C-alpha positions in Angstrom: 48.2 117.7 133.0 47.5 115.1 135.8 44.0 113.5 136.3 43.3 115.5 139.5 44.2 118.8 137.9 42.0 118.0 134.9 39.1 117.2 137.2 39.4 120.5 139.1 39.8 122.4 135.8 36.6 120.7 134.4 34.7 121.5 137.6 35.7 125.2 137.5 34.6 125.3 133.8 31.2 123.7 134.7 30.6 126.1 137.7 31.5 129.1 135.6 29.3 128.0 132.8 26.3 127.4 135.1 26.9 130.8 136.7 27.1 132.5 133.3 24.0 130.7 131.9 22.0 131.5 135.0 23.0 135.2 134.9 21.9 135.4 131.3 18.6 133.6 131.8 17.4 135.2 135.1 16.3 138.5 133.5 14.5 136.6 130.8 12.9 134.2 133.3 9.3 135.4 132.8 9.5 134.6 129.1 11.3 131.2 129.3 9.8 127.8 129.9 11.3 125.6 132.5 12.4 123.0 129.9 14.2 125.7 128.0 16.2 126.7 131.1 17.0 123.0 131.7 18.3 122.5 128.2 20.5 125.6 128.4 22.1 124.2 131.6 23.1 121.1 129.7 25.9 123.1 128.0 28.0 123.7 131.2 27.7 120.0 132.0 29.1 119.0 128.5 31.9 121.6 128.8 32.9 120.3 132.2 33.0 116.7 131.0 35.0 117.7 128.0 37.6 119.3 130.1 37.8 117.2 133.2 36.0 113.9 132.6 33.0 112.3 134.3 33.9 113.5 137.8 33.7 117.1 136.6 30.4 116.3 134.8 28.9 115.0 138.1 30.0 118.2 139.8 28.4 120.2 137.0 25.1 118.2 137.4 25.0 119.0 141.1 25.6 122.7 140.6 23.2 122.8 137.7 20.6 121.0 139.7 20.8 123.5 142.5 20.9 126.5 140.2 17.8 125.2 138.3 15.9 124.7 141.6 17.0 128.0 143.1 16.5 130.3 140.1 14.0 128.7 137.8 11.5 126.7 139.9 8.9 128.6 141.9 9.1 129.9 144.5 12.2 131.6 143.2 15.2 132.2 145.5 14.6 129.1 147.6 15.4 125.4 147.4 11.7 124.5 148.1 10.3 122.4 145.2 6.6 122.7 145.8 4.4 121.0 143.3 4.9 117.4 142.2 5.5 118.4 138.6 8.6 120.4 139.8 10.0 117.2 141.4 9.5 115.4 138.2 11.3 118.2 136.3 14.2 118.1 138.7 14.4 114.3 138.5 14.3 114.3 134.7 16.9 117.1 134.6 19.3 115.2 137.0 18.8 111.9 135.2 19.4 113.4 131.7 22.4 115.3 132.9 24.0 112.2 134.4 23.4 110.2 131.3 24.8 113.1 129.1 27.8 113.3 131.3 28.4 109.6 131.1 28.0 109.5 127.3 30.3 112.5 126.7 32.9 111.1 129.2 32.8 107.8 127.4 33.3 109.5 124.1 36.2 111.5 125.4 37.8 108.4 126.9 37.3 106.5 123.6 38.9 109.3 121.6 41.8 109.6 124.1 42.3 105.8 123.9 42.2 105.9 120.1 44.8 108.7 120.0 46.9 106.8 122.5 46.8 103.6 120.5 47.4 105.5 117.3 50.5 107.1 118.8 51.7 103.7 120.2 51.1 102.1 116.8 53.1 105.0 115.1 55.9 104.6 117.6 55.9 100.8 117.1 56.1 101.3 113.3 58.9 103.8 113.7 60.7 101.5 116.0 60.3 98.6 113.6 61.6 100.7 110.7 64.6 101.8 112.8 65.3 98.3 114.0 65.0 96.8 110.5 67.8 99.2 109.3 71.3 97.8 108.9 72.9 99.1 112.1 75.9 97.9 114.1 75.0 96.2 117.4 76.3 99.0 119.6 74.1 101.6 117.8 71.1 99.2 117.8 71.1 98.6 121.5 71.4 102.3 122.2 68.5 103.0 119.9 66.4 100.3 121.7 66.8 101.7 125.2 66.4 105.3 124.0 63.1 104.5 122.2 61.7 102.7 125.2 62.7 105.5 127.5 60.9 108.0 125.2 57.8 105.8 124.8 57.2 104.6 128.4 59.0 107.3 130.5 60.7 105.0 133.1 63.3 106.4 135.5 66.0 104.4 133.6 66.2 101.6 131.1 69.0 99.1 130.8 69.6 96.4 128.2 71.8 93.4 129.1 73.4 90.9 126.7 75.0 87.6 127.6 78.7 87.2 127.0 80.5 85.1 129.6 77.7 86.4 131.8 75.0 89.1 131.6 76.5 92.5 131.0 74.9 95.9 130.6 75.2 96.8 126.9 73.2 100.1 126.9 71.3 102.4 129.3 69.0 105.4 129.0 67.6 107.8 131.5 69.2 108.3 134.9 72.6 106.9 135.4 72.5 103.6 137.4 73.9 103.4 140.8 76.6 100.8 141.6 74.1 98.7 143.7 71.6 98.8 140.8 74.3 97.6 138.4 75.3 94.9 140.8 71.7 93.7 141.0 71.2 93.7 137.3 74.5 92.0 136.4 75.8 90.1 139.4 79.3 88.7 139.5 80.2 85.1 138.5 78.6 82.4 140.5 75.4 84.3 141.2 72.1 83.3 139.6 70.2 85.8 137.5 66.5 85.5 136.5 65.4 86.0 133.0 61.7 85.7 133.8 59.4 88.2 132.1 57.8 90.6 134.6 60.0 89.6 137.5 60.3 92.5 139.9 62.9 93.4 142.6 63.2 96.8 144.3 60.8 98.3 141.8 62.7 97.0 138.7 60.7 95.4 136.0 62.5 92.8 133.8 61.5 91.7 130.4 63.2 88.7 128.7 64.3 89.3 125.1 63.7 86.1 123.2 63.6 85.2 119.5 61.8 82.0 118.6 62.4 80.7 122.1 66.1 81.5 122.1 67.3 83.9 124.9 68.8 87.0 123.4 69.1 89.3 126.5 67.3 91.1 129.3 65.5 94.4 129.4 65.2 96.2 132.8 63.1 99.3 133.6 62.8 101.2 136.9 60.0 103.6 137.9 57.6 102.5 135.1 53.9 102.2 136.0 52.3 100.2 133.2 48.7 99.1 132.8 47.9 95.8 131.0 47.8 97.5 127.7 51.2 99.2 128.3 52.6 95.9 129.5 51.6 94.2 126.3 53.0 97.1 124.2 56.3 96.8 126.0 56.4 93.1 125.3 55.8 93.8 121.6 58.7 96.3 121.7 60.8 93.7 123.4 60.0 91.1 120.7 60.9 93.5 117.9 64.1 94.5 119.7 65.1 90.8 120.3 64.6 90.0 116.6 66.7 93.0 115.5 69.5 92.3 118.0 69.7 88.7 116.9 69.8 89.7 113.3 72.5 92.2 114.0 74.5 89.6 115.9 74.1 87.1 113.1 75.2 89.8 110.6 78.3 90.6 112.6 79.1 86.9 112.9 78.7 86.5 109.2 81.0 89.5 108.6 83.6 88.0 111.0 83.3 84.7 109.1 83.8 86.5 105.8 86.7 88.4 107.2 88.3 85.2 108.5 87.7 83.5 105.1 89.3 86.5 103.4 92.3 86.4 105.7 92.7 82.7 105.0 92.5 83.3 101.3 94.9 86.2 101.6 97.3 84.1 103.7 97.1 81.2 101.2 97.5 83.5 98.2 100.5 85.2 99.9 102.1 81.9 100.7 101.6 80.8 97.1 102.9 84.0 95.7 105.9 84.1 98.0 106.7 80.5 97.3 106.4 81.0 93.6 108.2 84.3 93.3 111.0 83.4 95.8 111.6 79.9 94.3 113.1 81.1 91.0 115.5 83.7 92.3 116.6 81.6 95.2 117.2 78.6 93.0 119.2 80.8 90.6 121.3 82.3 93.4 121.9 78.8 94.9 122.9 77.4 91.5 125.3 80.3 90.8 126.9 80.1 94.3 127.3 76.3 94.0 128.9 76.8 90.6 131.3 79.4 92.0 132.3 77.2 94.9 132.7 74.0 92.9 134.2 75.4 89.7 137.7 76.8 90.4 138.5 76.4 86.6 136.0 79.3 85.8 137.6 82.2 84.0 137.0 85.9 84.9 134.2 86.4 82.5 132.2 83.4 83.8 132.7 84.5 87.4 131.6 88.0 86.6 128.5 86.7 84.8 127.6 84.5 87.7 128.1 87.3 90.2 126.0 89.6 88.1 123.3 86.9 88.0 123.4 86.7 91.8 123.2 90.5 92.1 120.2 90.6 89.7 118.3 87.9 91.5 119.0 89.5 94.8 117.5 92.7 93.5 114.4 90.7 92.5 114.2 89.3 96.0 114.6 92.8 97.5 111.7 94.1 95.3 109.5 91.2 96.4 110.2 91.9 100.1 109.6 95.6 99.6 106.3 94.8 97.9 105.3 92.6 100.8 106.2 95.4 103.3 104.3 98.0 101.2 101.3 95.7 101.2 101.5 95.4 105.0 101.6 99.2 105.2 98.6 99.5 102.9 96.6 96.9 104.9 97.4 98.7 108.1 96.4 102.1 106.7 99.7 103.6 107.4 100.3 105.5 104.1 101.2 109.1 104.6 101.5 111.4 101.6 104.4 113.9 101.4 103.5 115.8 98.3 105.9 118.1 96.4 106.4 119.2 92.8 108.5 116.7 90.9 109.2 116.1 87.2 107.8 112.9 85.7 111.3 112.3 84.2 112.7 112.3 87.7 110.0 109.8 88.8 110.9 107.5 85.9 114.6 107.8 86.9 113.8 106.9 90.5 111.8 103.9 89.3 114.6 102.6 87.1 117.1 102.9 90.0 114.9 100.7 92.1 114.6 98.2 89.2 118.4 98.1 88.4 120.3 98.4 85.2 119.0 95.4 83.1 115.7 97.0 82.3 116.9 100.5 81.5 118.2 99.6 78.0 114.7 98.5 76.8 112.9 101.5 78.2 111.7 104.4 75.9 110.9 107.5 77.9 108.7 110.2 76.3 107.6 112.5 79.2 108.8 115.9 78.2 109.1 118.5 81.0 105.8 117.6 82.7 105.8 118.4 86.4 103.4 116.8 88.9 102.4 117.3 92.5 102.8 113.9 94.2 104.6 112.0 96.9 107.7 111.1 94.8 108.6 107.9 96.8 105.2 106.3 96.5 104.5 107.4 92.9 108.0 106.3 91.8 107.3 102.9 93.4 104.0 102.7 91.6 105.8 103.4 88.3 108.5 100.9 89.1 105.9 98.2 89.6 104.2 99.0 86.3 107.5 99.1 84.4 108.7 95.8 86.0 105.4 94.2 85.1 105.8 95.4 81.5 109.4 94.3 81.2 108.6 90.8 82.4 105.6 90.3 80.1 107.1 91.8 76.9 109.4 89.9 74.6 113.1 90.5 75.5 113.7 92.3 72.2 110.8 94.7 72.4 110.8 98.1 74.0 108.7 99.3 76.9 107.5 102.9 76.5 106.7 105.4 79.3 104.7 108.4 78.1 103.3 111.5 79.9 100.8 114.1 78.7 98.7 116.8 80.4 95.0 116.6 79.8 92.2 119.1 80.5 89.5 118.0 83.0 86.7 120.6 83.1 85.4 121.5 86.5 81.8 121.4 85.3 81.9 117.8 84.0 82.5 116.2 80.6 80.1 118.6 78.8 81.7 121.7 80.3 84.3 123.3 78.1 85.2 126.7 79.6 89.0 127.1 79.2 89.3 129.6 82.0 87.9 127.2 84.6 89.9 124.0 83.7 92.3 122.1 85.8 95.3 120.2 84.4 95.9 116.6 85.2 98.7 114.4 83.9 98.3 111.0 82.4 101.4 108.7 82.6 101.2 105.5 80.6 103.4 102.4 80.5 103.0 100.5 77.2 104.3 97.0 76.6 104.0 94.5 73.7 103.1 91.5 75.8 100.0 89.3 75.7 97.8 92.1 76.9 94.9 91.9 79.4 91.5 90.6 78.3 88.6 93.0 78.8 86.9 90.8 81.4 90.1 90.7 83.5 90.9 94.4 83.6 89.5 95.0 87.0 90.7 91.7 88.6 94.2 92.3 87.4 94.7 94.8 90.2 93.4 92.4 92.9 95.9 91.2 95.5 97.9 88.1 94.5 95.7 87.6 91.5 97.4 85.9 88.5 95.6 86.2 85.2 95.7 82.9 83.4 96.3 84.3 79.9 98.8 87.0 80.7 100.4 85.7 83.8 100.5 89.1 85.4 101.1 89.0 89.2 98.6 91.1 91.1 100.9 92.0 94.1 102.9 94.8 92.3 99.8 96.0 90.5 97.8 96.1 93.7 100.4 98.2 95.4 100.5 100.6 92.4 96.7 100.9 92.5 96.8 101.6 96.3 99.5 104.3 95.9 97.8 106.0 93.1 94.4 106.0 94.8 96.0 107.3 98.0 96.7 110.5 95.9 93.0 110.6 94.9 93.9 109.6 91.3 93.0 106.7 89.0 94.7 103.8 87.4 93.4 101.5 84.6 94.6 99.2 81.8 93.6 99.3 78.1 94.9 98.0 74.8 98.3 99.2 73.8 98.8 101.1 70.5 101.2 98.3 69.2 99.4 95.4 70.9 100.0 94.4 74.5 98.8 96.4 77.4 98.8 100.1 78.3 98.6 100.9 82.0 97.6 104.5 82.7 97.8 106.4 85.9 96.7 110.0 86.5 98.7 112.6 88.6 97.8 116.1 89.8 99.6 118.6 87.5 102.0 121.2 88.9 103.6 123.7 86.5 102.8 121.9 83.2 105.0 123.4 80.5 103.6 121.5 77.5 100.3 122.7 75.9 97.4 120.5 77.2 95.6 118.2 74.8 91.8 117.7 74.9 90.6 115.0 77.3 89.7 111.7 75.7 86.0 111.3 74.8 
């Protein structure tokens, strides 16, 4: 309700109250003292002030004065005062009523100001809480302009941040016209003021600064702020400037961390590629040089050298495929094409990708277990695990691949209702190598990580982990039953023919 409407409403309440009180007291006039009538007429004055403020109280005093003179001071029905004591009574009445109106009005204004300051303090607290939250810069600037639009009610609010020049980062309220945008963010070569309170065409500007450093500019149109509102806006602006600077610093820190991670990734990749490529390339070069410079070689020697070249070329091909797979993982381009497939078929696909030399050492114990996976990705994950096991195990020891279905109750580890259990398959690759220390069992899956004791290269294991987790499944390493390491991955079961065994405790 506007101030004018409140004043009119208060005046109407006062007039109605005076009329009602007069109508009630006139029949009882012979039995009432003049002071009593004056006290009763105080009530409409207080009511008018409570509704419409001091102006309504003055109107109530005037109406009450006339009613008191006309109806309750002899001679009745006229405005003639008569005796001196009547003049004193009227004067006292008017003075008391004006004082009462002033006191009640002051109390009303004080309560209203207290409510306003309480609401402003609450909004400032809420704003501070919101600004202190970890938010991206885009969300933060939108929150700032929306909060200021709600708190101060301007026609529009715009927040500008410096890039190569001042640019509008967020707006709230009415959409800005092109000429307003041009005025806020002029083109290159035109000066722009950051002075607090600077006005042009009804636009108020507030500089956003943090510890004297310019952060940006806040612009409002159509706002009519009193000194208190202006100070509150500046407090809002200071809070916003600190939050924006903190968000910018956080994003800069994240970019720096990302660049450092990229540098580490690039260095690790170069180290891994140079290490893993050097041995097969040197072997291929030595074999080719021997073939070219050794015409006296017999057929068996030539076949051995050609086989060596073929094996090392397969190793190079696996390394390149791992690098390409890593690129796909980093780019988020993995697409699952699930279908039912036997674990035995996955193992066969993995061996085909590894080549013949490792097949003779592999012991496969997977039964007729069928899983629901992307066969290409899961076969590659198995191939990486088997290749890792073959390289780390002594050349005379076998590497075992086992599969078994397990029961994973829907209701959690303590839930054992057989009619509501889902089957999952665990596939394990067991070797007899040096194993993986307990402290390194998480880091062994990190990209390009080489564990000092075991020498396990993290590229193939990282790819296996990414492919398994893309299926929503798990991969981990534990101690093998005969020493060495046991890498275990889970797969979603599909048509398991073997009886499930209880899940491990």
